[in-house]
C-alpha positions in Angstrom: 1.1 -8.2 22.6 -0.7 -4.9 21.8 -1.3 -2.5 24.0 -4.5 -0.9 25.7 -5.6 1.6 23.1 -6.3 -1.4 20.5 -7.3 -3.9 22.9 -10.0 -1.5 24.0 -11.1 -0.9 20.5 -11.6 -4.6 19.7 -14.3 -5.0 21.8 -18.3 -5.0 21.9 -20.1 -2.3 20.1 -22.8 -0.4 21.6 -25.4 -2.7 19.8 -25.3 -6.1 19.0 -21.8 -7.1 20.5 -19.9 -6.3 17.2 -16.3 -6.0 17.5 -14.6 -2.7 16.5 -11.4 -2.7 14.4 -9.3 0.2 14.0 -7.5 0.0 10.7 -4.4 2.1 9.8 -4.8 2.9 6.1 -3.0 5.9 4.3 -3.3 9.3 2.8 -6.5 10.6 1.8 -6.8 10.2 -2.1 -4.7 7.1 -2.0 -5.6 3.5 -2.8 -5.1 2.5 0.9 -7.5 4.9 2.3 -10.1 4.3 -0.5 -10.2 0.6 0.4 -10.4 0.9 3.9 -13.3 3.2 3.6 -14.9 0.6 1.2 -14.1 -2.2 3.6 -15.9 -0.1 6.4 -19.0 0.3 4.5 -19.1 -3.3 3.4 -18.8 -4.2 7.2 -21.5 -1.8 8.2 -23.9 -3.3 5.9 -22.8 -6.8 6.8 -23.2 -6.2 10.4 -20.6 -8.8 11.4 -17.7 -6.4 12.4 -17.1 -2.5 12.5 -14.3 -1.1 10.9 -12.8 2.1 11.7 -10.3 3.6 9.0 -7.5 5.8 10.3 -5.9 8.1 7.7 -2.1 7.7 7.9 1.2 8.7 6.1 1.5 4.9 4.9 3.0 1.8 5.3 5.8 2.3 7.8 3.7 4.6 10.2 1.0 1.9 10.0 3.4 -0.7 11.2 4.4 1.4 14.3 1.0 2.0 15.0 0.1 -1.6 14.9 3.3 -2.8 17.0 2.3 0.0 19.6 -1.3 -1.0 19.9 -2.8 2.2 18.6 -4.7 0.3 15.9 -5.7 -3.3 15.5 -5.2 -4.1 11.9 -3.0 -2.1 9.2 -2.2 -2.1 5.7 1.6 -2.0 4.5 3.8 -2.9 1.5 5.5 -6.4 1.8 8.9 -4.7 1.6 7.9 -2.6 4.7 7.3 -5.6 6.8 10.2 -6.5 9.2 11.6 -9.9 8.9 11.1 -10.9 12.5 8.9 -14.0 12.6 5.8 -13.7 14.4 5.6 -10.0 14.8 2.8 -9.7 12.6 0.0 -12.0 11.1 -1.6 -11.5 7.8 -5.4 -11.6 7.2 -4.5 -11.4 3.4 -2.6 -10.0 0.3 -5.4 -7.7 -0.8 -3.7 -6.2 -4.0 -0.6 -5.2 -5.8 0.5 -1.6 -5.2 2.2 -0.1 -8.2 5.2 2.4 -8.1 4.7 5.6 -10.1 7.6 7.9 -10.6 6.1 10.9 -12.2 7.9 14.1 -13.8 6.8 17.2 -15.3 5.6 16.8 -18.9 8.8 18.9 -20.2 11.2 17.4 -18.1 14.5 15.8 -19.7 14.6 13.2 -17.2 13.9 9.7 -18.8 15.2 6.9 -16.5 15.8 6.9 -12.7 19.3 7.2 -13.5 18.7 10.6 -14.8 17.9 11.8 -11.5 21.3 12.3 -10.4 21.5 16.1 -8.9 17.6 16.2 -8.9 15.3 17.0 -6.1 13.0 13.9 -5.6 10.0 13.5 -3.2 9.9 10.1 -2.1 6.6 9.8 -0.3 5.8 11.3 2.9 7.5 10.3 6.1 6.3 7.1 7.3 5.2 5.9 3.9 6.2 2.8 2.3 7.4 4.8 -0.9 10.0 6.3 1.5 11.6 2.9 2.0 11.1 1.7 -1.4 12.2 5.1 -3.1 15.7 4.8 -1.5 16.1 1.2 -2.8 15.0 2.1 -6.5 17.6 4.8 -6.6 20.1 2.1 -5.2 19.0 -0.2 -7.6 19.6 2.5 -10.6 23.3 3.0 -9.1 22.5 6.2 -7.3 23.5 7.0 -3.7 20.4 8.4 -2.3 22.6 10.3 0.4 24.8 11.8 -2.4 23.5 11.8 -5.7 20.1 13.2 -5.3 17.9 15.6 -2.9 15.4 13.8 -1.1 12.1 15.3 0.1 9.2 13.6 2.0 6.0 15.6 1.5 2.6 14.0 1.4 0.9 13.4 -2.1 -1.0 16.4 -2.7 1.9 18.7 -1.4 4.5 16.9 -3.6 2.1 17.4 -6.6 2.0 20.8 -6.0 5.8 21.0 -5.7 6.4 19.2 -8.9 3.9 21.6 -10.7 5.9 24.8 -9.3 9.2 23.3 -10.0 10.1 23.1 -6.3 11.0 19.4 -6.8 11.9 17.6 -10.1 10.1 14.0 -9.7 8.0 12.4 -7.2 7.5 9.0 -6.1 4.0 7.2 -5.3 3.1 3.9 -4.1 -0.6 3.3 -4.8 -3.2 2.2 -7.2 -3.5 3.1 -11.1 -5.0 5.7 -12.1 -4.3 8.0 -8.9 -6.6 11.0 -9.6 -3.9 13.4 -7.7 -1.2 12.6 -10.3 -2.2 15.0 -13.3 -0.9 12.5 -16.3 -0.8 13.2 -19.1 -1.6 16.9 -18.8 1.1 18.1 -16.4 3.0 14.8 -15.7 4.3 11.7 -17.4 5.7 8.5 -15.9 8.9 6.9 -15.9 9.3 3.3 -17.0 10.7 1.1 -13.7 10.8 -2.0 -15.6 14.3 -2.6 -16.1 15.0 -2.1 -12.2 12.9 -5.2 -11.3 15.7 -7.7 -11.6 18.3 -5.6 -9.5 15.7 -5.0 -6.7 15.1 -8.5 -6.5 18.6 -9.3 -6.3 19.5 -6.9 -3.8 16.5 -6.6 -1.7 14.4 -9.6 -1.9 11.7 -11.5 -4.3 8.8 -8.9 -3.1 9.3 -6.8 -6.4 7.4 -7.7 -9.6 7.8 -6.3 -13.1 4.3 -5.0 -13.7 2.5 -3.0 -16.4 0.4 0.2 -16.1 -1.9 -0.5 -19.2 -2.5 1.7 -22.2 -5.1 4.5 -21.2 -5.0 3.9 -17.5 -4.4 7.5 -17.7 -6.2 9.1 -20.4 -4.4 8.9 -24.0 -1.3 7.4 -22.4 0.7 4.4 -23.4 1.4 1.4 -21.6 4.5 1.8 -19.2 6.2 -1.0 -16.9 6.8 -0.3 -13.4 7.3 -2.3 -10.0 4.6 -3.9 -8.3 4.6 -4.7 -4.4 2.1 -7.0 -2.3 0.1 -5.0 -0.2 -0.6 -7.0 3.0 -3.6 -6.6 5.4 -1.8 -7.3 8.8 -2.9 -7.7 12.4 -1.3 -9.3 15.6 -2.1 -12.3 17.5 -4.0 -9.8 19.9 -6.8 -9.6 17.4 -9.5 -12.2 18.3 -10.1 -15.1 15.9 -13.7 -14.0 15.4 -12.8 -10.5 14.4 -10.0 -11.8 12.0 -12.6 -14.5 10.5 -15.3 -11.7 10.0 -12.8 -9.2 8.0 -11.6 -12.1 5.9 -15.2 -13.5 5.0 -15.8 -9.9 3.8 -12.6 -10.1 1.5 -13.7 -13.6 0.4 -17.4 -12.9 -0.2 -17.8 -9.2 -1.2 -14.9 -8.8 -3.6 -17.0 -6.7 -6.1 -17.8 -4.0 -3.2 -14.1 -3.8 -2.3 -12.5 -2.6 -5.4 -11.8 1.3 -5.3 -11.7 3.2 -8.7 -7.8 3.4 -8.5 -7.4 -0.4 -8.4 -7.5 -0.6 -12.1 -4.7 -2.9 -13.7 -3.9 -4.1 -10.1 -4.0 -7.8 -9.0 -6.9 -7.5 -6.7 -8.7 -9.8 -4.2 -8.8 -13.2 -5.8 -8.1 -16.2 -3.8 -4.8 -17.0 -4.7 -3.8 -13.4 -4.0 -5.4 -13.2 -0.6 -3.5 -16.2 0.5 -0.3 -15.4 -0.9 1.4 -13.4 2.0 4.7 -14.8 1.5 6.7 -14.9 4.7 4.3 -13.4 6.8 2.1 -16.2 8.4 -1.8 -16.1 8.4 -3.7 -15.1 11.4 -5.5 -18.2 12.8 -9.0 -16.7 12.3 -8.0 -15.7 8.8 -6.8 -19.4 8.0 -9.9 -20.9 9.2 -12.2 -18.9 7.0 -9.9 -19.6 3.9 -9.9 -23.3 4.8 -13.8 -23.2 5.0 -14.3 -21.6 1.8 -11.6 -23.1 -0.1 -10.4 -26.3 1.6 
């Protein structure tokens, strides 16, 4: 069961008895944080639940905060969620995160295998990219401990490091376009499509081959990459009424919950929401999906 901090948060607000739910999101400037802020705004207008976004470094940090009772709900990449049954429950599969491996425009790096000997930023410590990035390297035949020098800087620090030459590449898991990635002016994206199959073979079926469409970044051609489901999670300690209120917003306020960074992603259709894979739905979430769609 979650501990006292979150248990206290999921209580009655000062007015109208509205539950307050602390939601672990992600870095400011990223899709997680943008989505959490939109959800909070929609919830405030609806008056059925209060959402407090919490900025974090990403998926792994979010899961730790959820397990420790520091938050009531969390966003996380599906491959970051431990396999232990019953640890987490899903409110929905809210969108598809796109991996974006960026290098400088003048770089000789064309494939992940070309990163041998390079300095690579694999997301901030605690991010989903930190875990997925090492899997990407292994799928390309590289040993993360030997063949590359790995760093873990937050996005904006990583962008500055890439620009200055302090790192040779950065990996970001997020929406398209991500404003902080200066594509195509200073950066270009590496095609990751060839790694979808080895990732699935070695690490599970959560990895999809997806396309960043033409002109998603100004005047750029389409490029294939890896998509990973992003789950909105809670534990059984989240009351059914709070879970149901959040899911009702996901189902009924779709147009207001799409950040600018969500172009090209699979976002908030019913099939996506209930497609939470091996993570079972929270009972309050399941009740809403049944009432809306049978």
